[in-house]
SEVEXLO-299986 format. One line per 8 residues: number of its first residue (from 1); their letters; for each residue y, x, z negated of C-alpha. Coordinates in Angstrom, 3 decimals, decimal comma, padded with zeros to 6 digits, always signed. Each point is the difference from the previous one (the first is absolute). Layout:
residues N
NUM = A = Y X Z  ... $
end
This chain:
residues 217
1 = MRSIKCVV = -007,405 +025,071 -000,365  -002,263 -002,976 +000,667  +001,132 -002,346 +002,778  -001,028 -003,671 -000,135  +000,393 -002,528 +002,800  +000,545 -003,578 -001,163  +000,302 -002,829 +002,537  +001,368 -003,410 -000,994 $
9 = VGDGAVGK = -001,251 -003,037 +001,927  +000,196 -003,774 -000,278  +001,437 -003,068 +001,699  +003,560 +000,039 +001,248  +002,697 -000,897 -002,537  -002,162 +000,511 -003,099  +002,321 +002,728 -001,274  -001,670 +003,239 +001,126 $
17 = TCLLISYT = +003,215 +001,669 +001,114  +001,929 -001,214 -003,039  -002,731 +001,418 -002,228  +000,293 +003,414 +001,640  +003,792 +000,008 -000,030  +000,037 -001,103 -003,635  -002,385 +002,810 -000,923  +001,737 +002,773 +001,923 $
25 = TNQFPQDY = +003,604 -000,952 -000,803  -000,435 -001,728 -003,385  +001,917 -003,003 +001,268  -000,719 -003,213 +001,883  +001,502 -000,238 +003,507  +002,708 -002,642 -000,065  +000,883 -000,128 +003,669  -001,925 +000,855 +003,136 $
33 = VPTVFDNY = -003,681 +000,789 -000,441  -001,581 +001,678 +003,044  -003,224 -001,350 +001,440  -001,582 +003,379 -000,594  +000,977 +002,485 -002,657  +000,352 +003,620 +001,120  -002,652 +002,341 -001,328  +000,941 +001,617 -003,278 $
41 = SANLMVDD = -001,389 +002,939 -001,932  +000,246 -000,068 -003,776  -000,597 +003,212 -001,953  -001,446 -000,758 -003,430  -001,692 +001,558 -002,989  -003,061 -002,039 -001,002  -002,454 +001,215 -002,632  +001,597 +003,449 +000,196 $
49 = ERVTLNLW = -000,698 +000,152 +003,731  +002,645 +000,216 +002,710  -000,491 -002,751 +002,555  +001,732 -000,997 +003,217  -000,428 -003,736 +000,527  +000,444 -000,927 +003,658  +000,822 -003,694 +000,281  -000,574 -001,884 +003,243 $
57 = DTAGQEEY = +001,305 -003,500 +000,606  -001,534 -002,281 +002,626  +001,000 -003,210 +001,743  -002,286 -002,903 -000,818  +000,822 -002,267 +002,927  -002,747 -000,775 +002,521  +001,858 +001,635 +002,881  -000,571 +003,366 -001,694 $
65 = DRLRPLSY = -003,745 -000,446 -000,535  -000,945 +002,489 +002,738  +002,517 +002,665 -000,999  -000,172 -000,201 -003,792  -003,426 +001,678 -000,410  +001,385 +003,146 +001,629  +001,624 +000,762 -003,348  -003,282 -000,323 -001,911 $
73 = QQTEIFII = -001,425 +003,415 +000,844  -000,578 +002,287 -002,994  +001,222 -002,648 -002,450  -001,303 +000,659 -003,505  +001,083 -003,275 -001,563  +001,134 -003,345 +001,389  +002,163 -002,451 -001,911  -000,545 -003,569 +001,196 $
81 = CFSLVEPT = +002,943 -002,198 -000,949  +000,126 -003,768 -000,140  +002,678 -002,286 -001,372  -000,864 -001,836 -003,197  +001,884 -002,998 +001,378  -001,506 +000,087 +003,519  -003,594 -001,289 -000,173  -000,550 +000,782 +003,686 $
89 = SFANVKNK = +000,736 +003,680 -000,567  -002,532 -000,032 -002,837  -002,691 -001,512 +002,231  +000,713 +002,592 +002,677  -000,930 +002,824 -002,363  -003,646 -000,960 +000,492  +000,295 -001,514 +003,469  +002,060 +002,727 +001,681 $
97 = WIPEIKHH = +000,971 +003,077 -001,981  -003,297 +000,996 -001,570  -001,879 -000,327 +003,333  +002,722 +001,939 +001,835  -000,016 +002,864 -002,492  -003,789 +000,135 -000,134  -000,188 +000,084 +003,796  +002,428 +002,891 +000,405 $
105 = SPRNVLIL = -000,650 +002,047 -003,142  -002,839 +001,821 -001,769  -002,245 -002,203 -002,090  +001,085 +001,612 -003,280  +003,762 -000,242 +000,556  +001,889 -001,155 -003,092  +001,732 -003,392 +000,091  +002,410 -001,316 -002,622 $
113 = LVGTKLDL = +000,904 -003,705 +000,028  +003,569 -000,892 -000,997  +001,622 -003,379 -000,547  +003,742 +000,129 +000,725  +002,978 -002,194 -000,941  -001,169 -000,397 -003,585  +003,496 -001,160 -000,969  -000,440 -003,111 +002,166 $
121 = RDDPHVLD = -003,315 -001,217 -001,399  +001,744 -002,035 -002,711  +003,152 -000,781 +001,978  +000,574 -003,799 -000,164  +001,397 -000,203 +003,539  -002,951 +001,919 +001,451  -002,459 -002,107 -001,997  +001,586 -003,183 +001,364 $
129 = QLEEYGQS = -000,272 +001,298 +003,565  -003,653 +000,899 -000,429  -000,758 -003,349 -001,607  +001,389 -001,800 +003,052  -002,807 +001,564 +002,022  -002,636 -000,498 -002,661  -000,038 +003,692 -000,844  +000,483 +002,121 -003,095 $
137 = PISFEQGQ = +000,703 +003,683 -000,715  -002,847 +002,484 -000,138  -001,063 +000,711 -003,576  -000,887 +003,404 -001,421  -003,600 -001,157 -000,370  -000,185 -000,965 +003,675  +001,319 +003,395 +001,049  -002,371 +001,807 -002,321 $
145 = KLAKEVGC = -002,974 -002,007 +001,265  +000,821 +000,716 +003,636  +000,458 +003,717 -000,668  -003,489 +000,182 -001,512  -001,476 -002,107 +002,790  +001,287 +002,178 +002,853  -000,521 +003,341 -001,733  +003,533 +001,032 -000,912 $
153 = INYMECSA = +000,366 +002,610 -002,737  +002,507 -002,096 -001,934  +002,341 -002,983 +000,096  +003,628 +000,328 -001,055  +003,145 -002,114 +000,193  +003,643 +000,905 +000,412  +003,516 -001,147 +000,735  +002,085 +002,213 +002,260 $
161 = ASQQGVSD = +003,059 -002,041 -000,995  -000,328 +000,767 -003,725  -002,032 +003,207 +000,519  -002,639 -001,288 -002,399  -003,260 +001,812 +000,660  +001,291 +001,868 +003,066  -000,380 +003,565 -001,273  -003,303 -000,897 -001,666 $
169 = IFEYAIKA = -001,498 -000,846 +003,384  +000,729 +003,320 +001,644  -000,901 +002,032 -003,066  -003,325 -001,817 -000,112  -000,537 +000,609 +003,726  +000,588 +003,730 -000,415  -002,332 +000,276 -002,978  -002,683 -001,969 +001,839 $
177 = VLHPPTEE = +000,054 +002,569 +002,805  +000,054 +002,956 -002,384  -002,787 -001,480 -002,131  -001,968 -002,473 +002,178  -001,563 -002,782 -002,087  -003,786 +000,019 -000,293  -001,934 -003,248 +000,155  -000,297 +000,014 -003,797 $
185 = RKVNQAAN = +003,731 +000,540 -000,384  +000,661 -002,850 +002,448  -002,075 -002,377 -002,128  +001,714 +001,082 -003,216  +003,365 -000,171 +001,694  -000,589 -003,550 +001,209  -000,997 -001,056 -003,507  +003,288 +001,321 -001,330 $
193 = LKQHTPLP = +002,244 -001,709 +002,549  +000,864 -002,957 -002,180  +003,626 +000,816 -000,647  +002,437 -001,794 +002,271  +002,850 +002,458 -000,417  -000,706 +003,622 +000,968  +000,207 +002,447 -002,868  +002,956 +002,399 +000,100 $
201 = AQPVQKKV = -000,940 +003,105 +001,939  +000,446 +003,487 -001,329  +003,148 +001,604 +001,392  -000,513 +001,572 +003,412  +002,416 +002,556 +001,370  +000,937 -001,272 +003,441  +002,048 +001,638 +002,701  +000,220 -002,020 +003,204 $
209 = KKSKKCTI = +000,987 +001,200 +003,414  +000,060 -001,852 +003,282  -002,536 +001,312 +002,472  +001,000 +001,122 +003,448  -002,809 -002,128 +001,360  +000,394 -003,696 +000,618  -002,629 -002,646 +000,501  +000,735 -001,957 +003,144 $
217 = L = -001,873 -003,229 -000,484 $
end
């Protein structure tokens, strides 16, 4: 069985832990959400291959900057999350997260860029709050452009609250590791990323178990 290590990074409060909980439990956490999600292992069948997906959550706050990279060893794919309604978290993809990953990881490590909180991008209350500060939500085109600029293999969007696009992200991450994109495939892939809503993924058999290990960050 192939084992894949996937580490999720991004600013604090962008929805990393909610994304992981939503994926592994098929429901959005309604009450307490821990700062750091325990490591989980998901056993799946993808392209007729048995895969164990090891998911690692990280804390995005500055006080964890020295400890967080300890979890980066042997990572095969990173998922950088930013909130579609938090412009600062979007800017930090290029200013903080890409440099940090590049510094602590092999040059050819795979990176997937994900915009979270898709359900809030058109929320009138959120739009009013952003407008007060002269800001606006991040568009799909902006996310796509940044992903190409910093060398990510793809850009995707999701809502942990509605589960839209959640499974698609992790299925894509697994397939990217199993079949790493060539430069030609990256170019073709970028040209095809014009659809705002992710296409429905093929069914993936998923069995999730909580790992005995815990990330203390």
